[in-house]
N, C-alpha and C positions, 0 to 999 in steps of 0.2 A: 884512832879515828874509825868511825863506822861508815862504810860505803852503803848508802841507803838504796833501797830497791828502785826508787824513782830515778836514781843516777844510772841504772842499768839500761833503761829503755831509750831507744832512738826513734821509735815510731809511735804515733798516737793511736790509741785503740778506737775501734768503731763505736760511735756514740750509742747506738741502739743496743749493742752487745754489752757495753759497759753499764748501761742502765739496768739491764737484766741482773747483772752481778750486784750492783749497788742496792737494788730493791729486794733482793732475795733475803728472806728471813727464815731462820732455822729455829726449830722448837727445842732449844737447849734446856737440858736438865742437869743441874750441878750435882755430881756424885761425891765430890771431894773439893775442899777449898782450904788453903793454908798459905800464910805469908811466911817465907823463910828469909834467911839472911841475904839471899841472892834473887829470889823470884816471888812474884805473886802467883801462886800455883792454883790451877783448877783442873779437875777432870770433868769433862762434860760429855753428855750423851745426847744425840739427836737422831733425826731420821736418816742421817748419812752414816753414822757410826759412833765411835767413842774416841775421844781425843784428849791429849794433854795440852793445856794452855799455860804459857807463861805470860802474864799480863793478859792481853787480848789476842795473842798470836798463837797459831798452831805450831807446836813443837814436834809432836809425834802422835801416833794413833792408828786405829784400824777403821777402814771403810767397810761397810756392810750393806751393799746395795745390789740390785739385780745386775747392774753394769759391771761391778767389780767387788771382790771381797779380798781384803788383805791389808798389808802395811800401807802407809802413804807411799805411793808407787815409785817415787824417785829412789827410795831406799833399796828397791830391788836391784838396781844397777850395782850395788855393793857386792852382790854375789857373783858377778862376772869373773873375778879372779880364779874361781874354781875351774873355769874353762881355760885358764892359762897354766895353773899349777894345782892339780888336785891332791898333791902330796904335802900341802901346807900343814905345819905342825904347831906353830905358835902365832897368835894373833893379838894385836893391840887395837882396842876400839876406844876412841875418845869421843864422848857424847853417847850416853847410854840409851836415852829415849825410853821406849817401851820394853827394851830388851829383846824384842823379837828377832832382830838381826843376829844377836848372839846365839839364840837357840837355833836359828837357821844354819849358822856356820857349823854347829855341832852335828846337824843332819848331813850336811854336804861333805865334810872332810873326815874321812874314815880314820886317818892317822893323827888326828888332832890331839895334842897333849895339853895345851893350855890356852885360855883366852883371858887377857887382862882387860877389864872394862873400867874406864876412868870417867868420873863425872864429878863436878863441883857441887851439885845439888844433893844435900844430905837425905832428902826424902825420896829421891828418884827410884832407888832400888825397891823400897817397900811399895811404892805406888805401882811399879811395873808388875810386881808379884800379885798385888791385890786386885788391880783393875785391868791388867792387860795380859794376864795368864803367862807371865814370865815364869819359866821353870828353872829353879836353882840346879846347879850341877857342880860336882867336885872339880871339874876342869876349869871352872870360871872363878876368877878372883875379882871381886868388886872393890874398887879403889876410890875412896873419897878424896879428890884432889883436883885442883885446876889443871887442865890438860897441859898447858905450857910448863907449869911447875914440874909436873911429872916427867915431861920430856927432858927437862934440864937436869934432873937427878937420876934418870933411867940408866941402868947398867946392863939391861937385857938387850938381846937382839931378837927381832921378830921377822917371820916370813911374810907377814901381812900386817900393815897398819891402815886403819880406816878412820878418817877424820871428817866429820860433817860440820863444816864451819859456816855454812849458809843458813839463814833463818829468815822469817818474815821481816825481821828488823834490819837485815842487811848482812854485810860481811865485815868483820873486824880486820882492819888493815894490817894488824900484826901477823895475820896468816898469809901475807904476801911479802914478808920481809925475809932477808937472808938468814937471820938467826933461826927462824922457824924451820926453814929447809935444812939447815945444818943439823938441827936437833933431830929432825925426822930421819935424815940419812944416817946419823950416828946410831939410831935405834933399829935400823934395818939390817938384815943379813945381806950377804954379798949379792944374792939374786933376789932380794926381797921386793915386794910389791907394795906400793903406796896408793891408796884410793882416797880421793878428795872430792867433796861436793862444793861447787861454787855456783855463781849465777851470772848471767849476762843476757843481752839481747840475743834471740835465736838467729838473728841475721849476722852470722859469723863473718861473712865476707865483706860486709859493709865497712868502708874506711872510718865511719863515724863510731864504730863499735870499739871504742878505745879500751874498755875494761876487758873484753875478750882478748884483744891484742896483747894487753899487759899480762893477762893470765898465761897466754900461750908462750910469751917470751920468757917469763919468770920460770915456768916449769921446764922450758927447753934449756935454760941455763943450768938447771939443777939436776935434771935426769936425761939420760941419753935417749930414752924412749918414752913417749907419752901417747896413750890411746885416749882419744877424746870422744865422749858420747854427748849428744844433744838430747835433752829430755823430752823428745816428741811424744813417746808413748806415755810417759808420766803425765805430761800436760793434757793429752787427750782424755786419759782416764779421769783426771782431776776435774776438768771442765764438764765432762759428761755426768759424772757421779754427783757433783755438787750443784750444777746449774742446768743440766740437761742440754748443754751445748756441744757441738761437734767440732769446735775449733778453739785454738788458743786466742785469748782476748788481750791480755796484758802482754806487752812486748818484753817479757822476761822468761827465761827458762833455766832449768838446772844444767850446769856444765859439770859432768862427771869425768874426772881425769884418773886414769889408771897408769901409774908411772913406775919405772924401774930403770936400773942401769943395764939390765940385760935386754937382749932382743926377745920380746914377748911374742909368742905364737898363740893367737886366739883361735881355738878350734870350735867347730860347730858341734853341738851336743849330739851324742849317739843315744840309743834307746836307754841304756843304763843311766846316763846323765839326766835324760828327760824324766825318768822314774824318780830320781832324787828331787828334781825341781818340782815335780808334781806333789811330792810329800810336803813341801813347804808352800805350795799354792802359787808358784810363779811360772808363767809362760815365758821362759827366758828368751825364746826366739824373737819375741817382739822387741825386747830391750837390746839384743844384739844388732837388730836392724837399725838402731839409732847411732851406730858407729859413724862418726863424722870425719875425723881426721887422725892421721898418725903423724904427730909432730916429733921429729928426731933432731937431735943435735949431738954429734959425735964428739966425745971428749978427747 
């Protein structure tokens, strides 16, 4: 079952701001178009940047505006584990997108030995290289497979697993079930870190926010420590770059969870760290400021 975006919201948007969004037209130019076994794929370019579409929804891409230049900004939260453990050696990424996050990890982690990148879309790796400047590397293994199928058959252990399960279409309920968490935990090293992107209303404390409450409870049952980030910075960049607005309009935000069985210490970046983040074009301090909660459940 898919949990739809309209099921996340608990507050109605401002009518005037919603009108601005609905009436906005972009000058899309199609660079690539193909129908695969799983998706209707387009790569489009417009005045905001270059983006990968499945059907009519944004899946990944680069923004190139005076306001912001870089990946879709919610993906930048995925780099925060560097400030928890800079000695990570093995990474599993489920959901390849443009491949930018894979190249970013190679810049950040000096001792990195391998990244396994899994995606079900057979065209995604060529698209990333041709249209989004993905750079191949001997450290990166590209695996064509459904993410859950890969987890069920995985015999490796990873220091970091990153799964982006949210999209414009919603969240597959399978990613909130016990089997999924058992598979993730089975593929993590003892002190491994799991990063997941979900969605909910940004009004985390509202008792009507049942989806966020469910997310928090499920992750608390499966991991002793969960750092929760609300996508404030990501949302502000998105609305400003796409619509010229300075506030969130739709009552939905990214909920980024960084989870582990160990007690995670999130440090502030020093000059050396900032130099690394500068190389990948991320002002990481803005994203760290979106730390919302530390949900703990001791096993």
